[in-house]
C-alpha positions in Angstrom: -17.2 2.5 12.0 -18.7 5.0 14.0 -18.3 7.9 11.6 -20.1 5.8 7.9 -16.5 5.7 6.6 -17.6 1.6 7.1 -21.6 0.1 6.8 -22.2 -2.7 8.9 -25.5 -2.9 10.1 -26.3 -1.1 12.9 -27.0 -4.1 15.0 -23.0 -4.2 15.5 -22.6 -0.8 15.7 -25.0 -1.1 18.5 -23.9 -3.6 20.3 -20.0 -1.7 19.7 -21.0 1.1 21.4 -23.0 -0.7 24.1 -19.1 -2.5 24.1 -16.9 0.3 24.5 -19.5 2.4 27.0 -19.5 0.0 29.9 -15.6 -0.4 29.6 -15.8 2.9 29.9 -18.0 3.6 32.8 -16.7 0.3 34.7 -19.3 0.1 38.2 -20.4 3.5 37.3 -22.6 1.9 34.3 -25.8 3.2 33.7 -28.6 1.7 30.9 -29.9 4.6 31.0 -26.6 6.9 29.9 -25.7 4.0 28.0 -29.3 4.4 25.9 -28.8 8.3 25.4 -24.5 6.9 23.8 -26.3 4.5 21.8 -29.4 7.2 19.9 -26.0 9.6 20.2 -23.8 7.6 17.6 -27.2 6.2 15.7 -27.8 10.5 14.8 -24.3 10.9 13.8 -24.1 7.7 11.8 -26.7 8.2 9.8 -26.1 11.8 9.7 -22.6 10.8 8.1 -24.0 8.2 5.8 -27.2 10.8 4.3 -24.3 12.0 1.7 -23.4 8.3 0.0 -25.1 7.2 -2.5 -27.2 4.8 -1.2 -27.6 5.4 2.8 -29.0 2.7 4.7 -32.5 4.1 6.9 -32.2 2.8 9.7 -35.0 3.8 13.0 -34.4 3.1 16.7 -37.1 0.8 18.9 -35.6 0.7 22.3 -32.3 -1.2 24.0 -32.7 -4.6 22.6 -29.6 -6.0 21.3 -31.0 -7.9 18.4 -31.1 -6.8 14.8 -34.4 -7.0 14.5 -34.8 -3.2 17.2 -33.2 -1.3 13.5 -35.7 -1.9 10.0 -34.9 -0.6 7.1 -38.5 0.0 5.2 -38.9 -1.8 2.5 -39.4 1.0 -0.4 -36.9 4.1 1.3 -34.0 3.0 -0.4 -35.7 1.3 -3.3 -33.3 -1.5 -3.8 -30.5 -2.2 -5.8 -32.3 -0.5 -8.9 -32.3 3.0 -7.5 -28.5 1.7 -5.5 -27.3 1.4 -9.5 -29.3 4.7 -10.5 -27.7 7.3 -7.2 -24.5 5.7 -8.5 -24.7 7.0 -12.2 -25.3 10.2 -11.0 -30.0 10.0 -11.4 -32.2 10.3 -9.1 -34.7 7.4 -8.6 -37.2 9.7 -10.8 -34.7 9.4 -13.6 -33.9 13.3 -13.0 -30.2 14.2 -13.2 -29.2 14.6 -9.4 -26.2 16.3 -9.9 -25.3 19.1 -13.0 -24.4 16.9 -16.2 -21.9 20.1 -17.3 -19.8 19.0 -14.8 -17.6 16.0 -15.3 -14.7 15.0 -13.3 -11.1 14.9 -13.7 -9.7 11.1 -13.6 -7.3 9.8 -10.7 -4.2 10.2 -13.2 -4.7 13.5 -14.1 -4.7 15.0 -11.5 -1.4 13.6 -10.6 1.8 16.6 -10.6 3.2 15.8 -14.2 6.1 13.6 -12.7 3.3 11.1 -10.4 1.3 10.7 -13.8 4.4 9.6 -15.8 5.5 7.2 -13.7 2.0 6.1 -13.4 1.7 5.1 -17.3 5.2 3.9 -17.1 4.1 1.4 -14.3 0.8 0.4 -16.0 2.3 -0.5 -19.4 4.9 -3.0 -17.1 2.3 -3.6 -15.1 -0.1 -5.1 -18.4 3.8 -6.3 -20.8 3.5 -10.1 -22.3 6.3 -12.5 -22.9 6.9 -14.8 -25.7 4.1 -17.1 -25.0 1.5 -13.9 -25.1 1.0 -13.8 -20.6 1.2 -10.8 -18.7 3.9 -11.2 -16.8 2.1 -9.2 -13.5 -1.0 -12.3 -13.8 0.9 -14.6 -12.6 -1.0 -15.7 -9.0 2.7 -16.7 -7.6 6.6 -14.8 -7.9 8.9 -12.4 -7.1 9.8 -9.4 -7.3 12.0 -6.5 -7.5 12.7 -2.3 -7.3 15.8 -0.5 -8.1 16.8 2.9 -7.3 18.1 4.8 -10.5 22.0 3.4 -9.8 20.4 0.2 -10.6 20.9 -1.2 -7.0 18.3 -3.8 -5.6 16.5 -2.0 -3.0 13.4 -4.0 -2.0 12.8 -7.9 -2.8 10.1 -9.0 -2.3 7.6 -12.4 -3.6 4.0 -12.9 -3.5 1.1 -15.5 -3.3 -1.4 -12.4 -3.9 -0.9 -12.4 -7.4 2.0 -9.6 -8.7 0.2 -6.9 -10.3 -1.8 -6.7 -7.1 1.6 -6.5 -4.8 3.2 -4.0 -6.7 0.5 -1.7 -6.8 -0.6 -2.1 -3.0 3.7 -1.4 -3.2 3.7 1.8 -5.8 0.0 3.2 -5.5 -0.7 3.6 -2.3 -0.3 2.9 1.1 -1.6 -0.1 2.1 1.4 -2.0 1.7 3.3 -2.1 5.0 6.7 -1.8 3.7 5.9 2.1 2.6 3.5 2.8 5.6 6.4 2.3 8.3 9.5 4.5 5.6 10.9 1.3 5.3 10.7 1.4 1.7 10.3 5.0 -0.3 8.4 5.0 -4.0 10.0 8.1 -5.3 13.2 5.7 -4.9 11.9 3.0 -7.9 13.4 3.3 -11.1 12.6 -0.2 -11.8 10.5 -3.1 -12.2 11.2 -7.2 -12.5 9.2 -9.6 -11.9 9.8 -13.4 -11.6 6.5 -15.5 -12.0 5.4 -18.5 -10.9 4.3 -20.3 -13.9 4.8 -23.6 -13.2 2.3 -22.7 -9.9 -0.6 -21.5 -11.2 -2.6 -24.1 -10.5 -1.6 -24.5 -6.8 -3.1 -23.3 -3.9 -1.8 -21.4 -1.3 -2.0 -23.9 1.1 0.3 -26.5 -0.4 3.4 -26.4 1.2 5.6 -26.5 -2.4 4.5 -22.9 -3.1 6.1 -21.1 0.1 8.9 -23.3 -0.5 9.2 -22.4 -4.2 8.8 -18.9 -3.6 11.2 -19.2 -0.4 14.2 -20.5 -2.3 13.7 -18.3 -5.3 13.9 -15.0 -3.6 16.3 -15.9 -1.4 18.5 -16.6 -4.3 17.3 -13.1 -5.4 17.8 -11.6 -2.8 21.3 -13.7 -2.3 22.3 -12.6 -5.7 21.5 -8.6 -4.7 23.9 -8.5 -2.1 26.5 -9.0 -4.7 26.1 -7.0 -7.1 24.7 -3.9 -5.5 26.8 -1.0 -4.8 25.6 0.6 -2.1 24.6 -2.3 0.6 22.2 -5.0 1.0 18.3 -4.5 -0.1 16.4 -2.8 2.4 14.0 -5.9 2.6 14.0 -8.2 5.3 16.8 -11.5 4.2 14.4 -14.0 3.5 14.3 -17.5 4.8 14.6 -20.6 3.0 15.2 -24.8 3.9 14.4 -27.6 1.7 16.1 -28.4 -2.5 16.7 -24.9 -4.4 14.3 -24.3 -6.8 15.8 -23.2 -10.2 15.0 -18.6 -10.8 12.6 -19.0 -13.4 12.7 -16.3 -16.6 12.5 -12.3 -15.8 11.1 -8.9 -17.5 12.3 -5.9 -16.5 11.0 -2.1 -16.6 12.1 1.2 -16.6 10.0 3.5 -14.0 10.8 6.6 -14.9 11.4 8.7 -18.0 14.0 10.1 -19.6 14.6 13.6 -17.5 13.1 12.7 -14.5 15.9 9.7 -14.5 18.6 12.4 -15.1 17.2 14.4 -12.4 16.5 11.3 -10.1 20.7 10.5 -10.6 21.9 13.6 -9.7 24.3 13.0 -6.9 22.6 15.7 -4.7 19.3 14.2 -5.4 19.8 11.0 -4.1 22.5 12.2 -1.3 18.7 14.5 0.0 16.5 12.0 -0.4 18.9 9.5 1.1 19.1 12.1 3.8 15.4 13.1 4.6 14.4 8.7 4.6 16.8 8.7 7.2 15.0 11.4 9.2 12.2 10.2 8.9 12.9 7.0 9.8 14.3 8.3 12.8 12.1 10.3 13.9 9.7 7.8 13.9 11.7 5.8 17.1 12.1 8.6 18.4 8.3 9.1 18.9 7.4 5.8 18.9 9.7 5.3 21.4 10.5 1.7 20.5 10.1 0.5 17.0 10.8 -2.9 15.2 14.0 -4.7 14.4 13.8 -4.3 10.1 13.4 -0.6 10.3 16.5 -0.8 12.9 18.3 -2.6 10.0 16.7 0.3 7.8 18.1 2.6 10.3 22.0 1.7 9.7 21.1 0.7 5.5 20.4 4.3 5.0 23.0 5.7 6.9 25.3 4.1 4.9 24.3 4.1 1.9 24.2 8.6 2.9 27.6 8.5 4.3 28.8 6.8 0.7 27.1 9.5 -1.2 28.3 12.2 0.4 31.6 11.0 0.7 31.6 9.9 -2.9 30.3 13.7 -3.6 33.0 14.8 -1.6 36.1 13.3 -3.2 34.8 14.7 -6.7 34.1 17.8 -5.9 37.7 17.9 -3.9 39.3 16.7 -7.7 40.4 13.6 -5.5 42.7 15.1 -3.0 41.0 15.0 0.1 43.6 14.9 2.3 43.3 19.2 3.4 40.7 17.7 5.1 41.5 14.8 7.0 
C-alpha cells in the first residue's frame, strides 16, 4: 500500500501510517514527529505512483484525519477519458507518449519453449467443449485432478469459483496456496481431468447442497485415486464428506505436455531429480520457519516414499534385477 503498488485513498494511507507510528513510539509518541513521518510517506507514495498510467495527485494540508485534508484537482488527471488515453499509450494531447515503433511482446512470447507449449495445451484444455457444446472448465462448481507422467494423481481438489479460474491459479501463477507452499509442483503436472457439476449451476455458494455434493464427489475421486496410484496417495489432503453419496459426473482428461517433453519428464533419472528437489524444498522450508502445517509434514512423508521407491526401482533396473551383492 505504501509503495504505490496498490492505490487506496490517501486518507487510508495517512491513517495507517499514524497508527503504525503510535504503536512503534508508544509513550515517546510526538504529534510533530508523526506529521513529519506522514509527509515523508506522502512524498514516497506520490513518487511511486508518478510512473503509473493515471497517478492520483494529492495535496497535504495539515494533520486532520479526514479525507478532506487531501484533494485531487478537478482537471489534474483529465478524467476517465484521459486515463484511457494514457493506458492506450497516447498522451492527453493526442501525441504518442511512447515510441510508436516499440511493440512489447505478449506474455506467451517471452516464455521458455517448454512453458509456451504447456500453456498452449492448457489453453486448449480449458477451451474444450463436451458433446452438448458446453466448455468443460466453464462450470461454476466441479472437481479436478492433476496427474504426473506416470499417470498417478498427485493433486485432487474442488472449487466453487469456476473450474477455469481455479485451474489457472494453480498452473499459471503463484496465487495458489498449494503452489506457494511447495506442496504442488506445477512442473510435475502432465495431465488434467475435470468433473463439472452442471446440475448445480443455478445454486449459490450458500446452498448446503453445493458443499455436500462437492465434498462427496471429491472424496470418491480421491479414494479411487488412492487405489489406482502406484506411488502412494495424492499430495492434497483427503477430503471429508458427510451425508448421502453423490454420483460422480462424467469427466474429461487432457494431456498438457508435447511428446518430446513427455519423453524427457518420463525418464527415471529426471523424475528422481525432481522428487529430490521437491523434498529438499519442503524440508528446507520447515527448517527455516521452525514450524509448519500437518499438510506439509504429510507431503514430506509422501514425497520421501516416492523418492525412495523411484531410486530403488532404478537401482534394481541398472543392476539387472540382482542386488544381492549390494545388500
